[in-house]
C-alpha angles and dihedrals in degrees: 000000000000117000125200126196130176126209141163136231114208119210137178108208138186097221120218094099094315108180121210125187105224096171095108091051093049093046091049091052091049091049092048091050089068090221117136102195133023145073136298121208120199117194135183115215103211137050103253102061134071143190130218142134127262141154097269098222131129096258096053091041085064098035097055096053091043091051092050091048089054096051098033107022119203094214096061127098114252128191089235088064090054088054102045103015091220099120096228103107089120090055091058091050094048091049090050090052096047095038131228098252144052131185123203127181121224131204126188088009091297130109112252094229122145120255094265098029122111132175112242137189116209122200109205099176121117095242141039113283142187107232130194112197119199116227118191119187124191133171144083 
């Protein structure tokens, strides 16, 4: 029989492409679920945050924000800013590129991530935020 459980991860972020390793939190929730095999879905409610995987090491923690700044610069004028006057048009575009969700399978109660692969949340907004990520676990 398939079981589904829904949880949240609470984060305080600094904005400005702040990267947070949430792997331990997700693994803890999977372990606490008691399920041995299934999938975990992590979702960001909101349009200025994203989820992906990366090797969480100092070089890539600098490279990723620098790359995003090159392709979607924060100092540029965006039509969104003309509409809402909040100056975070770039944050919405970065979040759309990275995506608001990530699904990871687990086997034996453990995430099937690679040796150097961690799950990260990225806050692209232009100010500190309180974030509540939704984590849905289903399996057997």
